[in-house]
N, C-alpha and C positions, 0 to 999 in steps of 0.2 A: 653131819660131818661134810666139810668142804674140803675138796682134795684137789690140788694142782699138781705140781712136781712132787710135794709131799703132802701130808695132812696140814690144812692150814687152820681151821677152826671148827667150832661145833657149837650147837645150841643144845641145851638139855632142860626141857620144862620138869617142875616138880610141883607139887600142891602149894608150896611157900613161895617160889621164885622161878625165875627163868636165869639159867647161867649160860653166859657167852664165854666160851673157852678159846684160848689161842695157843697152839701147840707149841710155839717158840716165844711165847709171850714174856718171858725172861728178859730177851734180847730187846724190848720195845722201849722206846722213849715212853715216860708216864707222867707228862706233865699235869694230868687230872687227878694222878693219885688214886685212881679205881682199880688198878689191877692187883689181885690177891692171890696167894698160892705159895706154897713152900717146895713145890716139886722143883725137879732138876732143870726142866725147861718150860713147862706150862704155866700160864697165869689165866685167870678169869675173872669175869665182872658178874655181879648177881644183882638182879633188877626185881624188886618184890612188888613194885606198882609202875606201870607203864608210863604215868604221869611224871615220874621221878627219873625216868631214863635219860641219861645224857646222850643223846644222839650225836652231838659233835664228838665227844670222846670215842664214842663206838665207832664212827666213821674213821677217825684218826687210828684207831687200833687195826680195822679191817685194811685200811690203806697200808698200814706197815706189815701185815702179814701178806699182802699181795705183793709188795714190793720185796720182801725177802724172798718170796716164793720164785719170782722173776731172776733172780740171781743164778 
């Protein structure tokens, strides 16, 4: 869990994949269409193979989480 002024994001590994979650991901712009979830606020990205990870998208989401936290 990454915590700034609030909870920003988390990483959760499992046997099948790694989940990158964003506490307020519902507020994010998502031009990549990768954010999933039906919760009130949180959204996540699941990565099954490292080679398939969209690093540009993850950077974009992390930047948005940091920007939101700085407000």
